[in-house]
C-alpha angles and dihedrals in degrees: 000000000000090000091055092053091051091051091050090052091050090052093050095051096064091049092054092047092051091049092049091051091050091051091050091048091050091051091049091051091049090049092050090049091051091050090050091052092050090050091051091050092048089048091054091055094043096048116095110247120224111253117238111224114241119209111231126201126240091253131039115259094247092051091048091053092050090049092051091050091049092050091050092050091046091052091052092049092049091049091050090048092052092048091047091050091051092048092047093051090049094047096048097045107032117106089225090077098048120115099233104182146346088278087073092060119076120194123193135182101028111138111130101012116094102269092203090060091049094048092047089062096037093052094046091101101054113145088017129122109261093228091057095057109113099227097184092049092050090048092054091047092052092049090057088071105098095228093051114089096176137352136200123202118191136177117235109195135266100019113332136105126207119202118190120190127199110197128211120255115234119222102179147359117255129201113216109175108316093332126097117208140163120256132195130222093269095054100259111148108219106177122228120321118268089223102076091194090068110099127194133188110204137137117258116249123220131188097054116114131196095233099049120107117269091238090059091049091049090052091053090050091053088060091049092048090052090049092052092045092053097044094044093073095166091243124125088268111069106194093194090070089061092061119092099173139016123199113207098170092109115043090198093055116037109190125199128190115222120195123194138149091283095054144274124306131185109220121201106214100172125219099307146003089061096165095051092048093047092051088052088054092052090049095051108031096083092051092044091054091051093050099040134036124230100014104193103161140014128201115208099170093104118077115238097013142069121215112211120208096357090165091063103067093190094056109039118154124188113206120193112222114245115231129185110296093013123107092202130222132233130196134186118201119229116265117247114249 
Protein backbone atom coordinates (compact mmCIF):
# COMPACT_ATOMS: atom_id res chain seq x y z
CA UNK A 1 0.00 0.00 0.00
CA UNK A 2 2.72 2.30 0.96
CA UNK A 3 4.61 1.41 -2.18
CA UNK A 4 1.69 2.30 -4.30
CA UNK A 5 1.43 5.74 -2.72
CA UNK A 6 5.08 6.38 -3.32
CA UNK A 7 4.71 5.39 -6.97
CA UNK A 8 1.72 7.71 -7.36
CA UNK A 9 3.73 10.58 -5.91
CA UNK A 10 6.56 9.84 -8.26
CA UNK A 11 4.18 9.92 -11.20
CA UNK A 12 2.67 13.28 -10.16
CA UNK A 13 6.00 15.04 -9.75
CA UNK A 14 7.04 14.79 -13.43
CA UNK A 15 3.67 16.08 -14.51
CA UNK A 16 4.01 19.15 -12.33
CA UNK A 17 7.52 19.78 -13.57
CA UNK A 18 6.46 19.53 -17.18
CA UNK A 19 3.58 21.93 -16.58
CA UNK A 20 5.86 24.38 -14.82
CA UNK A 21 8.32 24.24 -17.71
CA UNK A 22 5.52 24.85 -20.17
CA UNK A 23 4.37 27.86 -18.17
CA UNK A 24 7.87 29.25 -18.11
CA UNK A 25 8.23 28.68 -21.85
CA UNK A 26 4.92 30.46 -22.49
CA UNK A 27 6.00 33.41 -20.41
CA UNK A 28 9.26 33.57 -22.24
CA UNK A 29 7.44 33.56 -25.59
CA UNK A 30 5.10 36.35 -24.43
CA UNK A 31 8.08 38.37 -23.23
CA UNK A 32 9.88 37.94 -26.55
CA UNK A 33 6.74 38.99 -28.40
CA UNK A 34 6.40 42.10 -26.26
CA UNK A 35 10.03 42.99 -26.89
CA UNK A 36 9.48 42.54 -30.63
CA UNK A 37 6.45 44.89 -30.53
CA UNK A 38 8.44 47.55 -28.66
CA UNK A 39 11.20 47.29 -31.19
CA UNK A 40 8.73 47.73 -34.04
CA UNK A 41 7.21 50.83 -32.37
CA UNK A 42 10.64 52.33 -31.77
CA UNK A 43 11.52 51.61 -35.32
CA UNK A 44 8.45 53.48 -36.53
CA UNK A 45 9.50 56.62 -34.62
CA UNK A 46 13.10 56.33 -35.63
CA UNK A 47 12.42 55.74 -39.33
CA UNK A 48 12.55 58.87 -41.57
CA UNK A 49 9.11 59.64 -42.92
CA UNK A 50 8.69 60.59 -46.53
CA UNK A 51 7.93 64.35 -46.89
CA UNK A 52 4.75 65.29 -48.65
CA UNK A 53 5.38 68.15 -51.13
CA UNK A 54 3.36 71.32 -50.37
CA UNK A 55 2.36 73.63 -53.23
CA UNK A 56 3.38 77.27 -52.46
CA UNK A 57 1.92 80.41 -54.07
CA UNK A 58 3.87 83.02 -56.05
CA UNK A 59 3.64 85.57 -53.14
CA UNK A 60 3.90 85.07 -49.40
CA UNK A 61 0.58 84.99 -47.57
CA UNK A 62 1.25 88.27 -45.72
CA UNK A 63 2.15 90.06 -48.94
CA UNK A 64 -0.92 88.68 -50.64
CA UNK A 65 -3.14 90.00 -47.82
CA UNK A 66 -1.58 93.44 -48.06
CA UNK A 67 -2.05 93.41 -51.81
CA UNK A 68 -5.71 92.49 -51.46
CA UNK A 69 -6.23 95.30 -48.94
CA UNK A 70 -4.50 97.79 -51.22
CA UNK A 71 -6.59 96.76 -54.18
CA UNK A 72 -9.77 97.12 -52.12
CA UNK A 73 -8.77 100.60 -50.96
CA UNK A 74 -7.81 101.58 -54.49
CA UNK A 75 -11.17 100.41 -55.78
CA UNK A 76 -12.96 102.50 -53.15
CA UNK A 77 -10.87 105.57 -53.99
CA UNK A 78 -11.53 105.18 -57.69
CA UNK A 79 -15.25 104.78 -57.05
CA UNK A 80 -15.30 107.90 -54.88
CA UNK A 81 -13.37 109.80 -57.54
CA UNK A 82 -15.81 108.79 -60.22
CA UNK A 83 -18.78 109.75 -58.05
CA UNK A 84 -17.13 113.06 -57.15
CA UNK A 85 -16.47 113.81 -60.79
CA UNK A 86 -20.10 113.13 -61.64
CA UNK A 87 -21.31 115.34 -58.78
CA UNK A 88 -18.87 118.13 -59.75
CA UNK A 89 -19.97 118.10 -63.37
CA UNK A 90 -23.58 118.24 -62.31
CA UNK A 91 -23.03 121.01 -59.79
CA UNK A 92 -21.02 123.23 -62.12
CA UNK A 93 -23.29 122.87 -65.14
CA UNK A 94 -26.80 122.43 -63.82
CA UNK A 95 -29.17 125.38 -64.12
CA UNK A 96 -30.31 124.76 -60.56
CA UNK A 97 -27.09 126.36 -59.22
CA UNK A 98 -27.16 129.50 -61.37
CA UNK A 99 -27.58 132.96 -59.76
CA UNK A 100 -30.50 134.23 -61.78
CA UNK A 101 -31.10 137.78 -60.45
CA UNK A 102 -30.36 140.29 -57.70
CA UNK A 103 -33.04 138.62 -55.61
CA UNK A 104 -30.59 135.75 -55.16
CA UNK A 105 -28.03 138.03 -53.48
CA UNK A 106 -28.61 139.05 -49.86
CA UNK A 107 -26.58 141.91 -48.34
CA UNK A 108 -26.46 142.59 -44.60
CA UNK A 109 -24.81 145.23 -42.41
CA UNK A 110 -24.66 148.16 -44.83
CA UNK A 111 -25.57 151.41 -43.08
CA UNK A 112 -22.97 154.09 -43.80
CA UNK A 113 -20.99 152.48 -46.62
CA UNK A 114 -22.08 153.37 -50.16
CA UNK A 115 -24.61 150.67 -50.92
CA UNK A 116 -24.15 151.11 -54.66
CA UNK A 117 -20.45 150.21 -54.34
CA UNK A 118 -21.28 147.13 -52.30
CA UNK A 119 -23.98 145.96 -54.70
CA UNK A 120 -21.76 146.52 -57.72
CA UNK A 121 -19.34 143.94 -56.34
CA UNK A 122 -22.01 141.63 -54.91
CA UNK A 123 -23.93 141.50 -58.20
CA UNK A 124 -20.85 140.91 -60.32
CA UNK A 125 -21.67 137.20 -60.55
CA UNK A 126 -25.22 137.33 -61.87
CA UNK A 127 -26.05 134.48 -64.31
CA UNK A 128 -23.01 132.63 -63.02
CA UNK A 129 -22.83 129.21 -61.43
CA UNK A 130 -22.67 129.57 -57.67
CA UNK A 131 -19.72 127.17 -57.39
CA UNK A 132 -17.68 129.33 -59.77
CA UNK A 133 -18.00 132.49 -57.66
CA UNK A 134 -14.52 133.40 -56.27
CA UNK A 135 -15.48 134.07 -52.66
CA UNK A 136 -12.03 135.24 -51.48
CA UNK A 137 -11.68 137.63 -54.40
CA UNK A 138 -15.11 139.17 -53.74
CA UNK A 139 -14.23 139.50 -50.05
CA UNK A 140 -11.02 141.38 -50.86
CA UNK A 141 -12.85 143.66 -53.27
CA UNK A 142 -15.48 144.54 -50.68
CA UNK A 143 -12.82 145.30 -48.07
CA UNK A 144 -11.29 147.86 -50.43
CA UNK A 145 -14.30 150.09 -49.79
CA UNK A 146 -13.13 152.57 -47.11
CA UNK A 147 -16.17 152.12 -44.88
CA UNK A 148 -15.90 148.31 -44.89
CA UNK A 149 -13.73 146.89 -42.12
CA UNK A 150 -14.41 143.23 -42.96
CA UNK A 151 -16.69 141.28 -45.28
CA UNK A 152 -17.99 137.71 -45.47
CA UNK A 153 -19.28 136.11 -48.67
CA UNK A 154 -21.07 132.76 -48.37
CA UNK A 155 -22.83 130.36 -50.72
CA UNK A 156 -26.39 129.40 -49.84
CA UNK A 157 -27.39 126.37 -51.87
CA UNK A 158 -28.74 125.96 -54.35
CA UNK A 159 -28.32 129.41 -55.95
CA UNK A 160 -28.01 132.23 -53.40
CA UNK A 161 -25.20 134.41 -52.09
CA UNK A 162 -25.07 136.04 -48.64
CA UNK A 163 -22.84 139.09 -48.14
CA UNK A 164 -22.28 140.37 -44.60
CA UNK A 165 -20.55 143.72 -44.07
CA UNK A 166 -18.91 144.96 -40.89
CA UNK A 167 -18.43 148.71 -41.09
CA UNK A 168 -15.70 150.79 -39.52
CA UNK A 169 -16.43 152.93 -36.46
CA UNK A 170 -15.47 156.60 -36.83
CA UNK A 171 -13.79 158.35 -33.91
CA UNK A 172 -13.19 161.85 -35.29
CA UNK A 173 -13.50 164.20 -38.23
CA UNK A 174 -10.31 164.95 -40.14
CA UNK A 175 -9.53 167.86 -42.42
CA UNK A 176 -7.34 166.91 -45.36
CA UNK A 177 -6.96 169.91 -47.60
CA UNK A 178 -10.37 171.53 -48.00
CA UNK A 179 -12.24 168.28 -47.45
CA UNK A 180 -13.74 167.06 -44.16
CA UNK A 181 -14.01 163.29 -43.70
CA UNK A 182 -14.50 160.76 -40.96
CA UNK A 183 -11.58 158.70 -39.70
CA UNK A 184 -11.41 155.56 -37.58
CA UNK A 185 -9.07 154.66 -34.71
CA UNK A 186 -6.54 153.03 -37.06
CA UNK A 187 -6.22 156.05 -39.32
CA UNK A 188 -8.43 154.92 -42.21
CA UNK A 189 -10.13 157.90 -43.85
CA UNK A 190 -13.67 156.85 -44.76
CA UNK A 191 -15.32 159.92 -46.17
CA UNK A 192 -18.75 161.03 -45.06
CA UNK A 193 -21.50 158.45 -44.41
CA UNK A 194 -23.80 157.53 -47.26
CA UNK A 195 -26.71 157.66 -44.85
CA UNK A 196 -27.24 161.38 -44.41
CA UNK A 197 -29.43 160.81 -41.38
CA UNK A 198 -26.42 159.58 -39.40
CA UNK A 199 -25.06 162.36 -37.18
CA UNK A 200 -21.71 162.44 -35.38
CA UNK A 201 -20.21 164.83 -32.84
CA UNK A 202 -16.41 164.64 -32.94
CA UNK A 203 -13.53 167.11 -32.84
CA UNK A 204 -11.81 167.91 -36.13
CA UNK A 205 -8.26 166.60 -36.48
CA UNK A 206 -5.47 168.59 -38.09
CA UNK A 207 -1.96 167.58 -39.01
CA UNK A 208 -2.88 164.52 -41.10
CA UNK A 209 -2.08 164.73 -44.79
CA UNK A 210 -3.31 162.67 -47.71
CA UNK A 211 0.19 161.80 -48.97
CA UNK A 212 1.75 160.65 -45.69
CA UNK A 213 2.43 156.98 -45.08
CA UNK A 214 -0.29 154.98 -43.42
CA UNK A 215 2.08 154.01 -40.59
CA UNK A 216 2.62 157.70 -39.77
CA UNK A 217 -1.11 158.33 -39.80
CA UNK A 218 -1.70 155.32 -37.53
CA UNK A 219 0.91 156.63 -35.07
CA UNK A 220 -0.85 160.01 -34.94
CA UNK A 221 -4.17 158.27 -34.28
CA UNK A 222 -2.66 156.37 -31.36
CA UNK A 223 -1.88 159.72 -29.74
CA UNK A 224 -5.43 160.89 -30.36
CA UNK A 225 -6.89 157.68 -28.96
CA UNK A 226 -4.82 158.10 -25.80
CA UNK A 227 -5.97 161.72 -25.50
CA UNK A 228 -9.62 160.70 -25.75
CA UNK A 229 -9.14 157.83 -23.30
CA UNK A 230 -7.60 160.11 -20.70
CA UNK A 231 -10.11 162.96 -21.08
CA UNK A 232 -13.12 160.67 -21.14
CA UNK A 233 -12.91 159.91 -17.43
CA UNK A 234 -16.34 158.38 -17.22
CA UNK A 235 -17.50 161.12 -14.84
CA UNK A 236 -20.52 163.31 -15.43
CA UNK A 237 -18.19 165.82 -17.12
CA UNK A 238 -16.83 164.47 -20.41
CA UNK A 239 -13.94 166.73 -21.33
CA UNK A 240 -13.78 165.39 -24.89
CA UNK A 241 -17.06 167.13 -25.68
CA UNK A 242 -15.40 170.46 -24.89
CA UNK A 243 -12.87 169.99 -27.68
CA UNK A 244 -13.63 171.36 -31.12
CA UNK A 245 -10.26 170.70 -32.78
CA UNK A 246 -7.12 168.63 -32.15
CA UNK A 247 -3.79 169.38 -33.82
CA UNK A 248 -1.56 166.28 -34.15
CA UNK A 249 1.09 167.81 -36.43
CA UNK A 250 3.68 167.79 -33.61
CA UNK A 251 3.73 164.60 -31.48
CA UNK A 252 5.65 166.46 -28.77
CA UNK A 253 3.04 169.18 -28.50
CA UNK A 254 -0.57 168.07 -28.89
CA UNK A 255 -2.80 171.12 -29.16
CA UNK A 256 -6.54 171.16 -28.55
CA UNK A 257 -8.99 173.96 -29.27
CA UNK A 258 -11.54 174.56 -26.56
CA UNK A 259 -14.63 176.64 -27.28
CA UNK A 260 -16.91 177.99 -24.57
CA UNK A 261 -19.14 180.98 -24.01
CA UNK A 262 -16.14 183.20 -23.27
CA UNK A 263 -14.31 182.41 -26.47
CA UNK A 264 -11.94 179.96 -28.11
CA UNK A 265 -8.57 179.00 -26.65
CA UNK A 266 -5.80 176.79 -28.05
CA UNK A 267 -4.34 174.68 -25.24
CA UNK A 268 -0.86 173.16 -25.53
CA UNK A 269 -1.01 169.84 -23.68
CA UNK A 270 2.40 168.41 -24.60
CA UNK A 271 3.09 164.75 -25.45
CA UNK A 272 1.54 163.11 -22.36
CA UNK A 273 -0.36 163.64 -19.09
CA UNK A 274 -3.23 165.10 -21.05
CA UNK A 275 -5.79 164.90 -18.25
CA UNK A 276 -3.60 166.61 -15.66
CA UNK A 277 -2.69 169.40 -18.05
CA UNK A 278 -6.28 169.92 -19.10
CA UNK A 279 -7.44 170.13 -15.49
CA UNK A 280 -4.74 172.76 -14.92
CA UNK A 281 -6.18 174.69 -17.84
CA UNK A 282 -9.69 174.55 -16.37
CA UNK A 283 -8.36 175.71 -13.00
CA UNK A 284 -6.49 178.73 -14.42
CA UNK A 285 -8.39 179.93 -17.49
CA UNK A 286 -10.95 182.02 -15.59
CA UNK A 287 -8.24 183.85 -13.63
CA UNK A 288 -6.14 184.31 -16.78
CA UNK A 289 -9.05 185.93 -18.57
CA UNK A 290 -9.56 188.32 -15.69
CA UNK A 291 -5.91 189.29 -15.59
CA UNK A 292 -5.21 189.45 -19.31
CA UNK A 293 -7.22 190.55 -22.27
CA UNK A 294 -7.68 188.48 -25.41
CA UNK A 295 -6.43 185.10 -24.19
CA UNK A 296 -6.05 183.08 -27.38
CA UNK A 297 -3.72 180.25 -26.33
CA UNK A 298 -2.33 178.68 -23.19
CA UNK A 299 0.80 176.54 -22.86
CA UNK A 300 0.73 174.03 -20.00
CA UNK A 301 3.83 172.02 -20.87
CA UNK A 302 5.92 173.63 -18.15
CA UNK A 303 5.39 172.47 -14.60
CA UNK A 304 4.39 175.22 -12.17
CA UNK A 305 3.60 177.87 -14.74
CA UNK A 306 1.14 178.77 -17.45
CA UNK A 307 2.24 180.57 -20.58
CA UNK A 308 -0.50 182.78 -21.97
CA UNK A 309 -0.63 183.51 -25.68
CA UNK A 310 2.57 181.60 -26.58
CA UNK A 311 1.57 181.68 -30.25
CA UNK A 312 1.76 185.48 -30.26
CA UNK A 313 5.44 186.15 -29.80
CA UNK A 314 4.91 189.88 -29.24
CA UNK A 315 2.49 189.34 -26.34
CA UNK A 316 3.72 186.40 -24.24
CA UNK A 317 2.74 186.33 -20.58
CA UNK A 318 4.11 183.82 -18.09
CA UNK A 319 1.77 183.21 -15.18
CA UNK A 320 3.01 181.35 -12.12
CA UNK A 321 0.48 178.88 -10.84
CA UNK A 322 -0.88 179.68 -7.38
CA UNK A 323 -0.74 176.80 -4.89
CA UNK A 324 -2.10 176.66 -1.36
CA UNK A 325 -0.25 179.21 0.82
CA UNK A 326 1.30 180.95 -2.19
CA UNK A 327 0.18 184.37 -3.37
CA UNK A 328 1.57 183.78 -6.84
CA UNK A 329 3.48 186.10 -9.10
CA UNK A 330 2.96 187.15 -12.65
CA UNK A 331 5.29 188.81 -15.05
CA UNK A 332 4.90 190.18 -18.48
CA UNK A 333 7.99 190.59 -20.61
CA UNK A 334 8.59 193.85 -22.34
CA UNK A 335 7.41 194.05 -25.86
CA UNK A 336 10.02 194.34 -28.51
CA UNK A 337 10.08 197.67 -30.27
